[in-house]
Structure formats: structure tokens, C-alpha cells
N, C-alpha and C positions, 0 to 999 in steps of 0.2 A: 546028485548035489554032493559036493565036497563037504566034509566036516571041518570046521575051523580048528586050527591047532591049539593045544592047551596054553601056548604062549600068547596067542592072540586073545584068548578069552580072559586071561589073567591081567592082561596090560591095563584095561580101564580100571580094575581093582586096584592094582599097584598105583597108578597114576592119581586116583582119587584118594587113596590113603596117604600117599606122599604130599599131595596138596593139602590135606587136613592137617598133617603134622606140621607142615610149614606155617600154616596159619595159626595153629596152636602155639608155636614157638614165637611167632611175631607178637601175638597177643600177650604171651608171658613177658616178653622183653618190654613192651610198651607199659604194662601194668607196673612191672619193677622200676621202669624209669619214673612213671607217674608218682607212684608211691615215695620213691626216694626224693624226688624234687620237692613234693608236698611236705615231707618230713624235715628236709633240709631247709627249706624256706621258713618253717615254723621255728625250728631250732636256731636259725640265724637271727630271726626277729627276737627271740627270747634272750639270747646271749648279749649282754651289755658290755662285757669287756673281753678282751682276748687273753688267752692263756699264754703264759710266758713259755711254755714248752713247745717244742717243734711239733707240728701235727703228725699224727700217725696215719697210716694208710687207711682211707675211708672216712676220716675226720673232715668235717666242713671247713672249707677255707674261706668261702664267701659267695657272692653272687655276681655273675658277669651279665652286664647289660649292654646292648648295643641299640639305642633307641630307634635309629633311622631303619634298622633292619628287623625291628620287633624281636630281636634275640634277647632271651632271658634265661639263664641256667644257673642252677647251684653248682659250685666248684668243689670238688672233693679232693683230698690228698691222695696222690697216686695217679699212675697212668696204666694199670693193668686192666684186663678185660672186664672184670667186675665193676671197677670204678667207672670205666667208660660206658658201660651199659647203663649206668645211674645218672650220669650227668658229665661236665667237663671235668678233667683231671688236671691237678697241679703237679708238675714234674718234680719229684723229689730232688732236693739239692739245688733247685733254682731258687731265686729270690722270692719271697712272699710278696703279695700285692702291696705297693706303695714303698717298699724297701729299695735301697740302692742295689742295682744289678738287674738282670734279666729274669722276669717272671714269665715262666713258660707254662702255657695252658694247652691241652689237647682235648680233642672230642671227635666222635664219629661224624663223617661228612653226610651220612644218611639220616642222622637224627639231630643232635643238638647244635652242630656247626653248619648244617645245610645253608642257612642264610648267608654265611660267609662268601658264597659265590657272588654276591652283589655288594661286597664291601668296596669302599672308595676312599682314596687318599682324603684326609681331613675328617672322616667320620669320628665321632666321639664314642669312646669305649669307657664304661664305668665299671668299677669293681666295688662293691660294698662288703666291708669286712667289720667285725665287731669294733676294732679300734677307730675305724672311720672310712670314708670313701676315698678312692683314688680315681682320678679321670685322666684318661690317655687319649692322644690324638694319633690316628693312623698316618703312618708316613709311607709305607709301602705294602704291596702284596705281590707275591711271586711264587712260581712253581719251581720246586727243587727235586733232586733225586733223593731217595731214602737214606742214601749214605752221606748226604751233605749235612753234617751234624754241626757245622759252624754256627748255624742259626741258634743253637743251644747254649753257646758259650756266654759266660758272664759279661756283662757291659759296665762301663765306668758309671753311667748315669741310669737312673730307673728306666726301665723299658719293659715293654709287654710283648711276647711273642705267642700268637695263637698258631696252632698247627692242626691240620687235618688231611685226609687223603685226598688224592686228586687223580682223575678228574671226578667231578661231582656226580656225574650220571653213570659212571663205571659199575659194572656188576662184578662182585668178587673183590679180592685183594687188589686195591689200586696200585698202579706202578709208581705213582709220584706223590709228593706232598705239597700241599698248599700252605704257604707261610705268610702271616699278616704281621708286621712289625708296627709298633705304636710306642710313642714317648710319652713320658708324664707330662700333663699340661702345666704350664708355668702358674 
């Protein structure tokens, strides 16, 4: 009888360890997101008035709700990896919710923005902020290339742009972006 090579005997140990580490990382990210969302929601409910200062990275901007999709997430200032692991991120330099201009929010497709795959024209999008609520109506949803940055440009009227990676079921860094455009309800 032939003896198994050391590589073949180490393979199950390696795969098992790799799987456990991946599960641990997934649990860590989910706990981080849940804690951030809970803390953000409490802080948002406590704050009665808006700060006159521009938000800093990680500050709470508001809460995004799309009732038909049962999507609700706290929005933090910034679009770096840490912010996007905690919730949706408000792109610095874009308009704040309810202001004139283009409010740009981004989130991961495999966490907070997964429900966007079912968005439809006419859907209602609400953003709750300390100064008040803004209600937007979805006008379009489209897929763009990552270098198609015209969707980030300022707009003359209040608008909301939601961005996530596409395709939704893609594993790894996705090759395209899914962009939802909404306008402030009259």
C-alpha cells in the first residue's frame, strides 16, 4: 500500500482552518455592522437638531429607508472601507440629504444595498436626518462602468443617487456599478 503524500494529508487541515477563519471574519463584520447600526439608530433618535458643521468621516448623517424593499440602514459620512462595513456611506462633497444638489450614498451589494436588486421606478426612498425627513421618488436604475463618474456630478435640483457594485450575485470585486437615481418629492 502506498503512503499518502504529506501535501494530501495537510490539505484537509488547511481547508478546515481556511474555512474557520473565513467564518470568523464574516461573524466579525456582521457584529461590527450590527453594533454600528444599533448605535447609529440610537444616536439619530437622540439628536434633536443638526450640527451646523459639515460632518466628519464616520459621523451619522441619517437613516435611509425604502419601505417597499424593507431596506433600512444608518448612513455615515464617508465612503471608505470602514464606513461601508458599518452601513451606507455619504460621499463627501456631495449634497447632504434634502439640500439642493446630488446626494450620493454608497453601500456594499452583499450587505446593506442587496435589496436594491428589486428597486423599481416610482419607489419611495426616505432619508431621516435630525433637521427633518426628505422623501425621494425613484426615476431610474441602470448599470454603469466603474469609471463612469458622471452619476456623481452635482445636479441643479435636489437628487439622490444610490450606488453599489454589480452584478449582485458576483463573487469578489464586481466589474460594474448599479446606480439608482431619485428626485425629491414635491
